[in-house]
MARMI-285777 format. One record per residue (C-alpha): x, y, z. Coordinates in steps of 0.1 Angstrom, whole numbers, always signed. Each point is the difference from the previous one (the first is absolute). Layout:
# residues N
xx | yy | zz
X | Y | Z
...
//
This chain:
# residues 650
xx | yy | zz
+1105 | +1132 | +610
+26 | -22 | +17
+22 | +17 | +25
+30 | -3 | -23
-18 | +18 | -28
-12 | +27 | +24
+36 | +4 | +12
+14 | +3 | -35
-26 | +27 | -9
+7 | +19 | +32
+38 | -2 | -7
-6 | +14 | -35
-20 | +29 | +15
+29 | +7 | +23
-20 | -7 | +32
+28 | -16 | +18
-15 | -6 | +34
-31 | -15 | -14
+20 | -21 | -24
+22 | -13 | +28
-31 | -10 | +19
-16 | -18 | -30
+32 | -18 | -8
+3 | -11 | +37
-36 | -13 | -1
+8 | -19 | -31
+31 | -16 | +16
-18 | -10 | +31
-28 | -16 | -20
+24 | -16 | -26
-30 | -15 | -18
+9 | -8 | -36
+31 | +22 | +2
+28 | -12 | -23
+36 | +2 | +12
+4 | +30 | -23
-30 | +17 | +15
+13 | -5 | +35
+34 | +13 | -10
-16 | +31 | -15
-21 | +6 | +31
+29 | -5 | +24
+23 | +21 | -21
-24 | +29 | -1
-6 | -1 | +37
+37 | -2 | +7
+14 | +26 | -24
-28 | +25 | +7
+9 | -3 | +37
-31 | -18 | +12
-1 | -27 | +26
+34 | -16 | -6
-9 | -31 | +21
-27 | -10 | -24
+24 | +4 | -30
+28 | -17 | +18
-21 | -30 | +9
-12 | -4 | -36
+36 | +3 | -14
+11 | -28 | +23
-30 | -22 | -8
+7 | +4 | -37
+37 | -7 | +5
-7 | -32 | +19
-23 | -10 | -28
+28 | +4 | -26
-15 | +31 | -16
+21 | +29 | -13
+30 | -10 | +22
+27 | +22 | -15
-21 | +32 | +2
-14 | -8 | +34
+34 | -9 | +14
+13 | +34 | -10
-29 | +17 | +17
+1 | -20 | +31
+38 | +3 | +5
+3 | +36 | -9
-31 | +12 | +19
+1 | -22 | +31
+33 | -18 | +5
+29 | +22 | -12
-10 | +31 | +20
+2 | -22 | +31
+28 | -23 | -9
+28 | +20 | +18
-20 | +2 | +32
-7 | -37 | -1
+37 | -8 | -7
+12 | +23 | +28
-24 | -16 | +25
+12 | -35 | -10
+36 | +9 | +4
-6 | +16 | +34
-18 | -31 | +12
+28 | -23 | -12
+25 | +22 | +17
-19 | -2 | +33
-4 | -38 | -3
+37 | -4 | -7
+9 | +17 | +33
-28 | -18 | +19
+12 | -27 | +24
-29 | -24 | -4
-1 | -2 | -38
+24 | -28 | -10
-6 | +0 | -37
+27 | +20 | -19
-7 | -5 | -38
-27 | +23 | -12
-9 | +8 | -37
+6 | +34 | -15
-30 | +22 | -7
+0 | -10 | -37
-1 | -37 | +9
-31 | +2 | +22
-27 | -25 | -10
-28 | +26 | +3
-3 | +37 | -9
-26 | +20 | +19
-18 | +26 | -20
-15 | +27 | +23
-38 | +2 | -4
-10 | +25 | +27
+14 | +14 | +32
-5 | -33 | +18
+4 | -29 | -25
+18 | -15 | -30
-6 | -23 | -29
+28 | -27 | -1
+14 | -8 | -34
+16 | -34 | -6
+27 | +2 | -28
+2 | -38 | -4
-38 | -3 | -5
-2 | +34 | -17
-32 | +9 | +19
-13 | +21 | +28
-14 | -13 | +32
-28 | +12 | +22
+1 | +33 | +19
+18 | -2 | +33
-2 | +25 | +29
+29 | -8 | +24
-13 | +27 | +24
-36 | -13 | +2
-9 | +3 | +37
-12 | -36 | +2
+15 | -29 | +20
-11 | -31 | -19
+25 | -24 | +17
-3 | -19 | +32
+34 | +10 | +13
-7 | -4 | +37
-18 | -33 | +2
+29 | -16 | +20
+19 | +20 | +26
+18 | -30 | +14
+28 | +5 | -26
+15 | +30 | -17
-21 | +14 | -29
+7 | -17 | -33
-16 | +15 | -32
+5 | -9 | -36
+0 | +22 | -31
-11 | +33 | +16
+3 | +28 | -26
-24 | +25 | +16
+15 | +31 | +14
-29 | +4 | +23
+2 | -36 | +13
+38 | +3 | +5
-5 | +31 | +20
-28 | -17 | +19
+23 | -28 | +10
+28 | +24 | +10
-24 | +21 | +21
-19 | -28 | +18
+27 | -26 | +7
+20 | +10 | +31
+38 | +1 | +0
+18 | -31 | +14
+16 | +22 | +26
-34 | +11 | +12
-15 | -35 | +6
+32 | -17 | +12
+1 | -27 | -27
+7 | -4 | -37
-28 | +18 | -18
+12 | +9 | -35
-24 | +1 | -30
+12 | -26 | -25
-9 | +9 | -36
+5 | -28 | -25
+1 | +5 | -38
+4 | -31 | -22
+15 | +20 | -29
+24 | +28 | +9
-3 | +15 | -35
-38 | +3 | +3
+5 | +16 | +34
+24 | +25 | -15
-25 | +8 | -28
-23 | +16 | +27
+28 | +21 | +15
-4 | +29 | -24
-35 | +4 | +15
+8 | -5 | +37
+19 | +20 | +26
+18 | -24 | +22
+25 | +24 | +17
-23 | +12 | +28
-10 | -36 | +7
+36 | -11 | +6
+10 | +25 | +26
-12 | -21 | +30
+14 | -32 | -15
-32 | -19 | +6
-1 | -18 | -33
+20 | -31 | -12
+0 | -6 | -37
+1 | -36 | -12
+2 | -10 | -37
-6 | -34 | -15
+15 | -28 | +20
+10 | +25 | +27
-34 | -8 | +15
+17 | -29 | +18
+17 | +25 | +23
-34 | +10 | +16
+1 | +7 | +29
+36 | +12 | +6
+17 | -6 | +33
+12 | +36 | +4
+21 | -8 | +31
+19 | -28 | -18
+3 | +18 | -34
+3 | +37 | +10
+9 | -1 | +37
-33 | +18 | +9
-17 | -14 | +31
-35 | +16 | +0
-9 | -18 | +32
+22 | +25 | +19
-23 | +29 | -9
-28 | +9 | +24
-36 | +2 | -12
-8 | +35 | -12
-34 | +15 | +8
-23 | +5 | -30
+5 | +35 | -14
-29 | +23 | -7
+11 | +4 | -36
+6 | -37 | -5
-38 | -4 | +0
-7 | +11 | -36
-26 | -26 | -11
-37 | +6 | +5
-27 | -26 | -1
-31 | +22 | -5
-31 | -19 | +11
-25 | +22 | -18
-37 | +3 | +6
-20 | -6 | -31
-33 | +3 | +19
-13 | -4 | +34
-6 | -35 | +15
+22 | -19 | -25
+19 | -19 | +26
+28 | +24 | +8
+2 | -9 | +37
+3 | -37 | -10
+31 | +8 | -21
+15 | +22 | +27
-3 | -30 | +24
+19 | -23 | -25
+29 | +24 | -2
+2 | +10 | +36
+31 | -13 | +17
+18 | -9 | -33
+38 | -1 | +8
+8 | +22 | -30
-27 | +26 | +3
-8 | +30 | +21
-37 | -2 | +1
-30 | +14 | +20
-37 | -2 | -1
-18 | +25 | -23
-2 | +35 | +13
-20 | +28 | -16
+21 | +20 | -24
-8 | +33 | +17
+12 | -16 | +33
+33 | -9 | -16
+6 | +36 | -11
-9 | +14 | +34
+22 | -26 | +17
+30 | +9 | -22
-5 | +37 | +7
+0 | -8 | +37
+32 | -21 | -3
+17 | +27 | -21
-9 | +26 | +27
+13 | -23 | +28
+32 | -7 | -20
+7 | +37 | -4
-5 | +6 | +37
+21 | -31 | +11
+17 | -18 | -28
+18 | -25 | +22
-15 | -28 | +20
-2 | -34 | -18
+27 | -13 | -23
-24 | +7 | -29
-5 | +36 | +11
+38 | +4 | +1
+1 | -13 | -35
-26 | +26 | -10
+21 | +27 | +16
+30 | -9 | -22
-21 | +2 | -32
+2 | +32 | -20
-35 | +13 | -7
-20 | -32 | +10
-30 | -6 | -23
-36 | -11 | +7
+11 | -35 | -10
+29 | +1 | +25
-24 | +9 | +28
-24 | -27 | -10
+28 | -26 | +0
+12 | +13 | +34
-36 | -3 | +13
-1 | -37 | -10
+35 | -8 | +12
-7 | +16 | +34
-33 | -19 | +5
+3 | -34 | +16
-32 | -11 | -16
+9 | +8 | -36
+33 | -19 | +4
-15 | -28 | +21
+14 | -29 | -20
+28 | +19 | -17
+32 | -20 | -7
+26 | +27 | +6
+28 | -24 | -11
-16 | -7 | -34
+19 | +2 | -32
-23 | +26 | -13
-13 | +33 | +13
-37 | -1 | +10
-27 | +13 | -23
-26 | +23 | +14
-35 | -14 | -2
-24 | +29 | +0
-38 | +3 | -3
-12 | +36 | +3
-38 | -4 | +3
-29 | +23 | -9
-36 | -1 | +14
-11 | -5 | -36
+15 | +2 | -35
-22 | +20 | -24
+4 | +5 | -38
-15 | +25 | -24
-4 | -2 | -37
+10 | +28 | -24
-15 | -7 | -34
+18 | +9 | -32
+0 | -8 | -38
-37 | -2 | -3
-4 | -24 | +29
+25 | -25 | -15
+26 | +6 | +26
-3 | +5 | +38
+28 | +14 | +22
+0 | -13 | +35
+8 | +23 | +30
+3 | -8 | +37
+9 | +25 | +26
+13 | -27 | +22
+23 | -14 | -26
+12 | +35 | -9
+10 | +5 | +37
+20 | -32 | -1
+16 | +8 | -34
+13 | +33 | +12
+11 | -12 | +34
+38 | +4 | +6
-2 | -30 | +23
-5 | -24 | -30
+21 | +20 | -24
+31 | -4 | +22
+2 | -38 | -7
+22 | -11 | -29
-15 | -35 | -2
-38 | -4 | +1
-20 | -32 | -1
-38 | +5 | +1
-26 | -26 | +10
-37 | +6 | -2
-24 | -24 | +17
-33 | -4 | -20
-32 | -18 | +11
-31 | -9 | -20
-14 | +35 | -6
-36 | -9 | +10
+12 | -15 | +33
+24 | +29 | +7
-28 | +25 | -8
-25 | -17 | +24
+27 | -3 | +27
+6 | +37 | -3
-37 | +8 | +4
-1 | -23 | +30
+28 | +19 | +16
-16 | +34 | -7
-34 | -13 | +13
+16 | -10 | +33
+9 | +37 | +6
-35 | +14 | -8
-15 | +16 | +31
+32 | +4 | +18
-2 | +36 | +14
+38 | +2 | +0
+3 | -7 | -37
-33 | +12 | -16
+9 | -25 | -28
-18 | +4 | -33
-2 | -28 | -25
+11 | +11 | -34
-10 | -16 | -33
+25 | -28 | +1
-13 | -16 | -32
+11 | +31 | -20
+33 | +3 | +20
+8 | -36 | -7
-8 | +0 | -37
+21 | +31 | -5
+30 | -14 | +19
+23 | -12 | -27
+32 | +1 | +20
+8 | -35 | -12
+11 | +18 | -32
+35 | +16 | +0
+18 | +27 | -19
+28 | -16 | -20
+26 | +26 | +11
-13 | +4 | +36
+31 | -6 | +22
-22 | -14 | +28
-16 | -27 | -21
+27 | -10 | -25
+9 | -30 | +21
-35 | -10 | +13
-24 | -28 | +3
-36 | -7 | +10
-4 | -28 | +26
-34 | -17 | +5
-12 | -1 | +36
-17 | -33 | -7
+32 | -16 | -11
+18 | +11 | +31
-28 | -15 | +22
-5 | -33 | -19
+35 | -7 | -14
+23 | +19 | +23
+32 | -20 | -7
-5 | +1 | -38
-8 | +38 | +2
+25 | +12 | +24
+30 | -19 | -13
-7 | +17 | -34
-6 | +34 | +17
+34 | -4 | +18
+16 | -7 | -33
-16 | +31 | -15
+11 | +21 | +29
+35 | -15 | +0
+0 | -10 | +37
+4 | -35 | +14
-32 | -20 | +7
+4 | -5 | +37
-18 | -17 | +29
-15 | +34 | +9
-20 | -1 | -32
-17 | -33 | +8
-23 | +16 | +27
-17 | +32 | +8
+13 | +22 | +28
+2 | +36 | +13
+10 | +17 | +32
-29 | -17 | +16
+15 | -35 | -8
-11 | -27 | -23
-33 | +0 | -19
-11 | +34 | +13
-35 | +14 | -5
+8 | +30 | -22
-35 | +15 | +6
-28 | -12 | +23
-19 | -28 | -18
+27 | -7 | -26
+11 | -35 | -5
+35 | -10 | +11
+30 | -14 | -19
-7 | -22 | -30
-36 | -5 | +8
-17 | +0 | -35
-34 | +11 | +13
+4 | +36 | -15
+8 | -15 | -34
-35 | -14 | -2
-20 | +27 | +19
-24 | +20 | -22
-12 | +24 | +26
-35 | -1 | -15
-13 | +26 | +25
+23 | +26 | -16
-3 | -7 | -37
-28 | -15 | -22
+3 | -19 | -32
-9 | +29 | -23
+28 | +22 | +16
+24 | -29 | -4
-10 | -8 | -36
+6 | +37 | -8
+35 | -1 | +15
+9 | -32 | -18
-10 | +11 | -34
+16 | +35 | +2
+32 | -14 | +16
+4 | -30 | -24
+36 | +9 | -8
+12 | -7 | +35
-22 | -31 | +3
+16 | -14 | -31
+36 | +10 | +10
-3 | -16 | +35
-20 | -31 | -11
-31 | +8 | +19
-32 | -15 | -14
-32 | +20 | -1
-23 | -11 | +28
-28 | +26 | -6
+1 | +12 | -36
-14 | -29 | -21
+13 | +9 | -34
-32 | +17 | -13
+3 | +29 | -25
+7 | +34 | +17
-13 | +33 | -11
-12 | +32 | +16
-34 | -16 | +9
+19 | -28 | +18
+20 | +25 | +19
-30 | +21 | +10
-19 | -31 | +11
+29 | -11 | +23
+5 | +35 | +14
-37 | +2 | +8
+5 | -30 | +23
+30 | +13 | +20
-22 | -3 | +31
+28 | -12 | +23
+24 | +28 | -8
-27 | +26 | +1
-13 | -15 | +33
+34 | +5 | +17
+5 | +35 | -15
-35 | +10 | +13
+5 | -16 | +34
+33 | +18 | +5
-15 | +34 | -10
-29 | -5 | +24
+24 | -9 | +29
+22 | +30 | -8
-30 | +23 | -1
-13 | -14 | +33
+35 | +5 | +16
+2 | +36 | -13
-35 | +7 | +13
+8 | -14 | +35
+31 | +23 | +1
-21 | +30 | -11
+17 | +3 | -33
-30 | -8 | -22
-34 | +16 | +1
-18 | -17 | -29
-30 | -23 | +5
+1 | -38 | -7
-22 | +7 | -31
+26 | +24 | -13
+28 | -24 | +7
-18 | -27 | -19
-3 | +23 | -30
+37 | +8 | +2
+8 | -38 | +1
-23 | -5 | -30
+18 | +27 | -20
+34 | -15 | +9
-10 | -34 | -11
-13 | +14 | -33
+34 | +17 | -5
+17 | -33 | +7
-23 | -17 | -26
+8 | +26 | -27
+37 | -1 | +8
+0 | -38 | -4
-18 | +2 | -33
+26 | +26 | -12
+30 | -21 | +11
-15 | -32 | -15
-7 | +17 | -33
+36 | +10 | -2
+13 | -35 | +9
-24 | -18 | -24
+21 | +15 | -28
+30 | -19 | +13
+22 | +30 | -1
+38 | -1 | +1
+14 | +9 | +34
+29 | +24 | -4
+22 | +23 | +21
-7 | +37 | +1
+29 | +2 | -26
-20 | -24 | -23
+22 | -30 | +5
-19 | -33 | +1
-2 | -17 | +34
+10 | -37 | +1
-13 | -29 | +21
+24 | -7 | +29
+12 | -36 | -2
-17 | -25 | +22
+22 | -23 | +22
-4 | -36 | -9
+3 | -25 | +29
+25 | -28 | -5
-22 | -28 | -17
+21 | -27 | +16
-7 | +12 | +35
-38 | +4 | -3
-18 | -15 | +30
-35 | +9 | -13
-14 | +7 | -34
+4 | +37 | -11
-29 | +22 | +11
-23 | +12 | -28
//
């Protein structure tokens, strides 16, 4: 039976919940459903108090297609618009009243609420469906509070900020919170907002709250031809000479934008990206520090502050804050450190963003299998620590960048790093099964509603090395910071082109793009990784170098795993060295023969675990959150094609 027929039968039997589910399935498939069938399904879901969004969306689709318009208009207006109309009207009138009293809004003729060219039908707690009365149709869903900055507001800081047609509440607040007052920088520094059509601007006012944004008088509103007034000479026109004001030190709570440089996996080029952003005039940045070290450092600073809150200007600011937060202490740490603010332009038009890369020794993921192995939930203890951290939660504006490197190269480089520590009696390093850890690490997938990733992008390490200008101009645009001279070279506290780790290449040397580290990974291990991580290869434009396109089944997987001699060799070597160190310290009493048997058993466990993981991944399961929401591929930054110096790496 078709879903619609099943739904009807369930409805007849009075099984409401099951009928709602069946009707919803029918609407989502919409295969061979007539307009009448769709109306029936949506009406049942809506009037039986099922998922109203499914019904609402269907009603609007049918209305725009010209179906059942009188009936649907009654439902849409009575159910969604009229209950909210008075609230929308009051907000519009309050905004108009605030604009009428605002000194830097020169337009005086605004339409009444009834004359607005758009009506906004609330859809959920965040967004609306705009209705155009002239065209008699609904537009696409808009969320004016979506925490995404998709404009390049701060590309040019030589002149006051000029932005056109900004209707996002979040972006208006972002401008207000990040552009410093003219009195603080000793020059004209208002935010000029231009709207070609004042009536269209007014149409959005029922959905916005301008009043808190007008208190500091940072904005100048220009409509139509008023754009010719940009920029205004405030001394000549208003008698305000901002040059008479002294430069005000950056306040701790002015820094409310975080650029989170997140660690997808080890040896993905994180140090290289840190070196690009070090010394940027609009960033507080530091080399990566282990996340645990950050937490310990903040605890130490908090203890010192409680003992002696005075000292530096920044500490005096802290003393004046009521209940300073972890975020406040982190910003104070960066502002107090001469290295983190090495190139900071303290007279800039905008407050600096904090560039932050909390690092982990490794990032490990586990799979929780559900729905008969058709869905896998990902879990990482390291990510959970970040997610719960009050340090990151304290920032209102978050941009996230994730460097990514060809997985086989990144994998082999990680094994190389671990191998270098084998035999060190101070570390007693053990080489874990990096093939499994790499193939399970799907942190390039993001939760749609995860605040830390809603405004995020993957950046290929290879693009940064081979096409730095094309890559970093685009990355600056995404981050909404100027592309500056400091981004054209690598630097750190050690100076230009530092050696981040002994043996690492310096600056834009592309050698690490082409290294394959054959001593640390063989072709079977790399073919295994490529096939099982095909989604990220496709998304990032990486060609397969080791998987040759042959059919893959369990026999192929078992044959590859049986040849993981390089990975097994490093695991066994690390265990032997660890046993030897323990024996030398009197902590191990077993014989070498017993040790070899232990190693053999561990490698057999690794083999069985690889087979189990591969069996799951061969089914191409959906990756979901623990709440069952599908994970999405994080967008990949595309270098500016007009600035490419070399062909894109594949």
